[in-house]
N, C-alpha and C positions, 0 to 999 in steps of 0.2 A: 506494500498501501503503498502509494507517496504521500509526502509529505503535504500537509495541506495550512494555506497561509492561515495566520492567526488577526486579526483586527481588533485593534481597543479600543474600542467605541467614547470612553473617557474615562476622568481621571478622580482619583480618590487614596489617598490614602491617610497613615499613620499607626497603627495598636496591629496585632497581628489576628486580623479576625475578617472569617470570609463570612458576610452577608450576600443576600438575595443569590445564593445559590438553590434556594426553592425555586428559581424559575419567574419571579410575577415579571409581568410582563413591562414593556413600557414603550411609554408613544414612541412612535416614526421607527420599531421595529419591524414593525413588520411578522409578526411571529404568526405563523401558521399554527392552528390546536391540529392536530390527530382528524383525519376526515373518517377516520373509520368509529361505527357506531357499537361497537363490540364491547364497548368499557367507559368508564367514568373516569375521565381523565379530567384532573386540574392540575396549573399550575405550579402546585408547593409538589407534585409528588417527583419535580425532576428529570421528566420525560417532555419533552421535544420531536417536532418536526423540523426536521433539515438541519438546522443547525441548535445549539445551545447558547445559552446569553445567562451570564453568571457577572457576578460584581466580588471583588474583594474590598471589603470598607476598610478603612483604615484612618486612624486618627490621629494627630499632629498635637498633641500637651503640651510641647511647649511652645513659648513663644517665640522663638528663632525659625526659620524654615530646617527642616531636615531634608535629607537625599533616600529617596527607598528602591532597591535594588526587588524588584518584581521578575518571576520566574514561574512560568506553568508549563506541565506536562500531559497529552490528553497520548493516554494507551487505549488499546480496544479493550475488554474482559481479560484477550489471551496474553496480552501482556505489548501486541503489536503499539510500537511508539505513534501514531497518529499528526502530534505535531507537536512542536516543543519553542518557545520565545522567553527574550529574556528582555528585559528594559530597566529604564532608570529615573525616577519622576522626582520632581521638587515637590514638597508638600508645605504651603505656607502655618506660619505658626499658627494655633490654636486652632486647627480647621479639621473638617470633618470633610473627604467626597469618595466617590466612589473610583473605581476602575473597575471597567465593565467588559468583558470579554464575550469574546465569537467565535464564529471562524467565517472563511471567504465561502465556501461553498459548504457542499449539504454529504454532511453523512451518515455513510451507511445505514440503516436499519442494524443498532444491534443495542449495547450495553461498554458504555466507557466507564474509564478512570480519569479524574483529573487529580493533580498534587499543585499546589499552589504554594510559593514560596515566599515571603519577605525579609529581608536582609539574610537569605541562606536559613533561616527559620522555618518550618512548617505550620503555615497558614488553617490549612485542611487539608485533606485527601476524601475525595466521596467521589461517588459512583448516579451516571446519571442515563438515559438513557433516548435512544432517540429510532421514531418508529414504531415501538416495538412487536404490533402484531403486523407487521412488515418482514420482521424475520423471519427467514423459511427455515425450520425446521423438517428436512424430509424423512420421511418415513422409512426405513430398512428395513422392512419385514421380510421374515424369510417367506420362502414360497406357499411355504408347509405352514405356516402360522397360525390359520384360523383352525386347520386341521389339530396341530397340533392339540392348539384351549381343546377345542372340543373334546377331545380322545379323553384330556383330562379332567371332562366337565361330566363327561358318559363315567368312569369311575366313580368320583363320586358320587356319581349317582347311585350304582350300586353299594355305597356303605350303607350301611345301618346304622343313623342317624345315635338312636335308646340316648333320648335325652332325661338328665334326671334334675329336677330342679329342685332346691333345698332352700325352701323361703327364712331371710334374715329377719327372723323380729323387730331386732334392736333398728332397723333401717327402714322398716314397713313402714304405712300409713294407713289411715281408714278409706285414704282418697288412693292410694298406690301400693302392691306389695312391691319389693326388693324380693327376687332370687339370684341364689349361687347357681348356673345352669354348668351342669357337663353335657358333653356328647362330642361326638364324634365325627373325623373328617379326613381327608383322604391319605392314602398311604405318602410315607416315606420315598416311595417309589414306584416302577409300576407293577412290581408287586408287595405286600407286606401286609401285618397287621395295622387298623383304620387305626388312625390318634387322637386320641382323646385332651380336647381342647376345652376351654373355659372360659366364660363372659358374664358379668352381671347382669341381670335380667330386670324391668320393672312394667310392673302388667299394669296396668288402671282397674279399677273395680267400678264402677259404674257400668259395665256392661254392653258398653255401645261400642263401635270402632272407634281406632286412631289412627292417624299416622303415624308412621314406624319410624323413628330415628335409630341409624346407627354412627356410634365413635367409635376411630378406628386410631391407636395411639400410634405416638414415636417411635424408635428407637431407643430400645433398655434398656439405657444406663445408666438407670441410677443404682444398679447392685443387687444380687439376690435378695438382701434382707429389708429392704426401702415397701415402704405402704406403696401397697395400689388402689388406687380413687374408688369408693362402691359410694353408690349413689345412693342419694334417699328418697323416701314415697313421695314427697313434694307432687312440684304441681304434676295435674295428670290429662297434660294435653295430647302426651306422647307418651307411645308405645316403644320402650325403647332397649339398646343391649349393647353395652359396651366388650367386645369381643378383647377375651387375651390370646392372639392369636401364638403359634404353637415354639414352645421354648420361651417366650417371650411373658414381660407379665407374671397373670395369675398361676401360667406354666412353668413358673422360676424362681414359684418362692417356699420359700420352708412353711410348714405346721406353726401358725402363730396366731394370734386373736389382733396383729396388726391386718391381719386379710380376712376379714371376713368370710365362715364358708369354707376355706380354704383345713379341713386335717387332716391331709398328708401332703408329704413334704412333695414339691412340684422341682425337679431337677431343666435342669438347660442340657438338653445331650448335645444341642447340634455346634457348641462354641462356638465361633466367630458367623455368625445366620449372618452374613457375604459371603464368609465362600464356604459353605456348605455344600461341599460339592458338586462344587463350581466346575461347569466342563460338563457335565452331566443332567440333560434333559428330562428328564424320568427322575430325576430324587433330587436335583439343586432345591432349595433353602427355597424361594419363594417362593414355585411352583404351591409349592402346598399352602404358604404361606396367604397367597389369593385366593386357592381353593377352603381357604378356613372362612374367610369374611363372603367367600360365596354362598357355605354352609347355614353363615349365623343369618343369611336371608334367607334360607330353607327355610333355616327354627321360627324363625319369628315368622311366618305364614303358613305355624302349625300352629296359632295363634291365636283363637274368633275376636279375640280383643285389637288384633290385627288388620289398619287398612292399607293393605299393599296396594293400591291404587297412589297412596299419600307414599309417599318411601323416598325419603333421607339419608343422607349421609357426611358425617361431619370428621378433618381432620388433618392435623400439621405432620410436616415433613413426610417419613415415612407414613404412616397416617393419614395423608396426602395420597400418596401415592396409592394405599389401599384404596382411598376414596373411586382413584382413577381404574383402578384395578379393578374392584366388585363393578362398579359402571359401567366396565367395556363386561364383566364377565358372565355377571346372574343372568338366573334365569325369568326373574322381576324386572320391566325395566322403569327406571331409577324418575322421581320428579326432578329430583336434585342435588344437587353433591356440592361442597363445600370443603377445596382445602387448599391448605393454608400452606407457603413455604415446601413446597410437596418437593419429597426424595424421586431420585432414579427416574429421572429423565432425561434423554438426546444425550446419551453416552460418550459418543463419540468428540462433540463438542464439551462437554460436560468433562471429560480425563485435560483438555487442555487448559480450562478454567482455572481449577483449585483439584490439589493432591490426594481427597480422600474424595471418595472410593477408589479412588485410580490406583492409588499405590496399594490397595490392597487385590485386587482384580487381576490386573498387572503381572503382581507376584504367582498367583496363580495359574497365571499366564504360563507364565516362563516355568513354572515347574512343570505343567499337562504340554510342554514344547510347545505352546497355540501359538499362532500368527496372531498380529494386532488386526486382519480381516477375520480369523477364528473367533477371538477372541471378542468382536463387536457380533458377528455372526451369532454368538453366541445369547452376548446379552438383548442385541431383538428380541427376543419374546420377553421379557419382562419390564421392557423401555415403558415408559407411560406417552409418549409419541406415536408407540405402536399403539397401542391400547384406547391411547384417545380417538383412533379414525375409527371406531365404534360407538362412538358416546355423543349421541343427540337431545338427554336432559339440562336441563339448567345448568349453570357453573357459577357458581361465583368464587375465582383465584386470587388471593394475594401473593406478595413480593417483598421480602425488602432487598431495598437495595443494596447496604450493606455487608448483607449477606454469605457468609465464606463457606456453609456448608451444604446450604444449595439453592445458588446464586439465582440471580431472577433471571438466565437463558436457562436453564432449565427447568422453572415452570412454567417459562412461557412457551415452551417446548409442547406439549402437549395443550394447552391451553388453544393454540396458532391449527391444531391439526382437529379440532373438536364438529362435527357434525350436526355440532350444537346451533341455531339460527341464533342469530345477532345481538337480538331485541332480550334473550333470552340471559345471556352470559354478561360478563363483567367481571372486569381485575381491580383494583386497589395496590398502588407500591406505596410504598412507607421508605424515603431517600434515609433514615436516618436508624431502621431497624435492620439488626444481624436475624440470626437464625433464632425466630421469637412468634410470639402474641402478637398483631393489634391490641392499641392498647383497648379498644372499644368490639372487637373479634365476636362474642359470642350478642353483643347487641346485633353487630350485622350481622351476621349469619340469620339470627332469628329473623331479623326486619324480612331478610330475602328471603325463606323461610315460607312466613306467609303471605309471599305476593303468589303464593302455588295454592294454598290451602283455602 
């Protein structure tokens, strides 16, 4: 990529503070907002069409004028240099002014990192997006992609779910009972015994049909002794299921009073879930984990209080990936899913942006003697950008622009491949958020769901 000339639109110097990086519009700059109606993007999201516009706001608190050295570097999210400029500006005494920056030419759709320095010190590093809904994350499905997942679903259909419900009386209420549920899912291979998985189920007690809401969890990094979330009776608006898929959460905890209903030691037998049977499509970890999510939907369909015509799911990180996987593979069409900072998206580009999980997968591939092409072909079966090509339900998705675990490029990849009509898709960017939840996450997704109730 050739370097792009950088324009300085205005001056301003003082202390080392970056202001206006929220992309606030200025008169005369002719900023064109994204034309796509697939999202609600506001200027403070640091998402622009064509060119970025941001200010380095500086203040000279002294009486005498000062000379300040300005340096700005902009790179792609894969660390390729787009532009670099330096300048020296004199700032009058007791003055606050803006040093505004844009580019002479439009940037390619993508995410970029800007690094701003004043007198050799970092003013701020931040990430911004240019036309993210024009980013092409082309599906790389293998020819047998659909047949592969159909075969796994056929195997799951042959499994006797055999659900066992145990009421958690201290959590139940007259409006809604809470149960620990144990049931069986697909084996860890093409053959073998079904795997017992667990979850907490909340069942309204008014005898009516209720919308179904599934909760999927992120990567279980808390340790086997950490407490798992157990919901309470509370609101009876939904029939809810909190899934602990194989080897994680309730399936990775000892029998203690910290996790209600668990009366036997549950141990993670998979080790590093990412690496478990990597390279073997018949027994790879996420083959089973994705089917656990599908089985949770099937369980909810057996309950008389479940309205399967109103089916919702939410989850963050790994939970976001499970939202995409479940909506893609479920027997029952979803009404809406709300994945936040979703994991497992666009592996070929993912590996160029951050080190993990690339380092794990590359290590496994090397030990197996796999080429990069073979590695990515294997991973394509579990890539959310490919699973998304089978999804047409409503989707609300979110990204933290500063997320170094599931960067925004990997989140926008499945979103841009959805079959969902534009009016039913919504995307929110958070400029300072890392790998986390938006502060208004739960109210936002509840408002989104209400549109479809």
